[in-house]
N, C-alpha and C positions, 0 to 999 in steps of 0.2 A: 558851797552851801546855798548861795543865792540861786544857783541854777536848779538845785534840788527843790527849792521852794517854788520856783517858777513853773516847773514841769506840771504839777497837778493843776495849776491855774490854766496853763496852756491846753491841757487835756480837757478841762471843764469848758473852756471857751470854744474849743473845737467841737465839743459835743453839742453846745448850743447852736453853733453854726450849722452843723449837720441836721439837727432837729428842725431848724428854721427852713431848711431846704426841702423838707418833706412835702410831697404833694397833698393838697387838701383832700380829705376823704369826704365823699358826698354820700349821704344816706338819708332816708326819710326820718323825720322827727317823730315825736310822740303823737299817737293818734288813737282816738276812740273808735274810729270806723275801720272796718275790714277792707282789704283791697277789693273784695267782691262788692261791697257797698259803694266803693268809689265807682265801679263799673256801672252798677245799677243807677246811681245818681247821675252819671254822665249820660246814660240813655234817656233818662227822664228829662234832664235839662236840654238835651239835644232837640227833643220834640218842641220845647218852648222856643229855643233859638230859631228853629226852622219855621216857626209861625211868624217870626219877626224879621228874618233875613230872606232875601231872594237867593236861594241856592242855584248855581248855574249848572244846568244839565247839558253841558257842552263836553263831548268826549275828548276834544283836544285839551281843554283846560284841566279837566278831571285827570286825564292820563298823565299830563305833565306834572301836576302837583303830587299826584299819587306816586309817580315814579321816584321823585325826590324823597317823599316821605318814607316809602318802603326801603329805599337805599339806606336811610338813617336807622330805621327800625332794625335792619339786619345787624347793626353794630351794637345793639343793646345786649348786654350779657345777662344771663339768668332769666327769671320770670318777667314777661313783658305784658303790658296792658294791650288790649285789642284796639290799636290805633286805627282811626279812619280819617280821611282827608277830603275836605270839600271846599269848593271855591264859592264865595258869596259876592254878589254884585254890590259893591260898596267902594267908592273912590278913595276913602280914607286909607292911610298907610298903616295897616294893622294886621294882626293875626292873633288868634286866641285858641286856647284849648280848655276843655272841660275835664273834670275829674274822670278818670277811667279811660280816657283816650280820644273822644271825639275832638277833631281839630278843624278850624275854619280859617281860610286864607282870604283876605280881602283882595279884590281885583286891583285896588290901589297899591298894594304892596308889590304885586307882580310887575306893575307898570313902573314903579319907582326904583326897584333894585338895579344896581349897576351890573350885576352878573348873577349867575345861578347860585354861586357860593353864598351870596348874601341871603337869598331866599332860604337856602338850606340852613344857614346859621340861625335865622329867625325860627324856623320849624324846630331845629334842635333845641333852642332855648325853651320854646313852649313844651316840647316833650320832656324837658328837664323838670318843669313845674309838675307835670303829670307823674313822672316816675318817682320824684321826690315827695309827691303827695302833699304839696304845699297848701292846696285848697282845704282839704279835710283836716290837715294839721292845724291850720288857723281856725277853722270852725270848731275844732275840739277845744282849743285853748280859750276861745271866746264864749263857749257855752259849757263850762266845766261841770256845772251842776245839773242842767236840764238834760243834756244828751245821755249821760250814764243812766239816768232814771228811765229815759225812753228806751234805751237798749235793754235794760233789765226787764222792762215791761213788754218787750217783744214788739214794740210799735213799728220799728223799721222793718222787721221781718214780715209784716203784713202788707208790705208794698206801699207805694206812694211816699218814698223818702223825701222828695222835694216838697210835697205838700206839707209834710210835718216840719221840715226846715223853714218853710215860709212862715209858719206860726211862730218861729223863733226869730224872725226877721232876717233870715238868710236866703237871699235870692241871687239873681245874676246882674244886679245893677252895677254901675261903674265903681261903687265903693264897697262892694260885697267882700266879705272875708274870703270868699271862694276864689276871687279873681284879682284882688289888690294885695300885693305881697310886700313884705319888708325888704329893706336893702340887702340884708343877708340872703334872703330867698332869691332875690334877683341876681345877686352875685353867683350863688350856687347854680342857678339855672343857666347863667352865662357859661360857667365852667363845664357843666354837663353838656350843653350844646356844643361848645368848642371841642370837647373830647369826642363827641359823636360825629361831628362833621370831619374831624381829623381821620377817624376810622373809615369814613366813607370816601375819603380822598379829596375833600374840599379844604381850602386854606382857612383855618379857624379865625384868623385875624380879620377876615371879611365881615364877620358878625359885628365886631367892634367898630370897624370902619363905617358900616351901614348905620349903626346907631348914632355915631358921632356926626355923620352926614345929616341925619334927621335933626339932631340937636342944633346943628349950625343953622338949619333952615327954620327951626321952630319959632323964632321971633317974628318972622314975616308970614307965618302960616298958622291961622287960628286953630285948625284941627290938631296940628302938632303941638302948639302951645298948650292946648287943653290936655292932651295926652301926657305931656311932661309934667304938668302941674299936679296930676293925680297919680302919676306912675313914677316912683322914686328911681333915680339913677344911682346905681351902686358904685359911684366914684369913677375912676379912670378905667373904662372897660378895656382899652387896648393894653394898658399896663397890667391889669389883672390877668388877661388872657395870655399875654406874652410871658408872664411869670409862670403860668401853668404849662405853657408849651415847652418849657425847658425839660419837662419830664416825658415828652412824646418821643416815640421812635422816629427817626428821620425817614421821610418818604417824599416822593414827588407828587405835588398836588395838581389837581385839574387846573388848567389855565383860568385866570380870573377874566372870563370873557362871556359874551352873550351867545349861547349856542343857538342853532337854527330852531330848536324846539321852543326856546323862550321868545324868539322873534315871532313864531307862529302863534304862540299863546297871546302875545300882545296884540296881534292883528285880530284875534278873536274877541279880545276885550273891547277894542275900538268899535266893533260891530254891535256890541250889546246896547239895548235901549237903556235910558236912564232908569235907575232903581225906582220902583213904584212908591209913591208916597203912602205912608200908613194911614189907614182909616181911623176914625175916632175910636178910642179904646185900644189903639196899638196894633190892630189887625190890618195887614196890607191887602190891597186888591188882589183877586185871584190872578196868578200868572203861571207860566211854565216853570214849575218849581216853586218852593216856598218863598215868603216875602222879605221885607226889608226891616232893618233894625229900629228899635225904639231906644233902648238903653243897651248899647253894646258892652259886653265885658271888656275890661282893660286887657290889652295884649302885652306884647313884649316891652 
């Protein structure tokens, strides 16, 4: 009799254990904007970013970062945003993406990574924010009353989405709802990036290792300390990613090494002049390619 009573409990417990082992499903949250509006918004904000950053028109750097980016894009299933990848002359260790796909990689990130897999991991993380539409999801929740009225009035359809959002206080500053995400969003972007780099043949754990390396150095580095103060860490990244990796098919990853292309890219970075200082009003002096940042969006 006791055994008969225990069997249903054992089955129930086993069911809970199996449910707990399911892989987290990643999907965009509730959103008032259409994917097409994400793309339009990204194009408009990219013009603003490239008035503030010095984009490097170096074929070596561009081709290297674009090769990694396109390798990741190939692993995205279903509808994809039109991702673009550009390198900006900024020594801080960062990368960021705009809604709809424009992505910017700081020279400081390329110089600091231990290997190519870490660069790929950061790009994959940022692509996760884009594909999961975290920016416009947060903008929708923060402006639940104003945005529906604007959509109903056709204001966004008349062009100038970013100008209209500016009136609502939504821009690209460090604390903007478009670029500063919750811990849950950061965790989901980590998992999205880990799955993407796995498909591309990189070791996903390198993403977590790189972030923990930066966190360890953050106390003695004012740039990193500022980034961590305003960019929430979603807990133990290595533990989260390792837990997700249990669901991945086994494969041989690229060696965690510095390939010749990364060595060449770093040599190109060393030859770059210092980023130009911004003029009064945030405009940088004219250079080969657009200027330097005033308020960089928060990256990974």
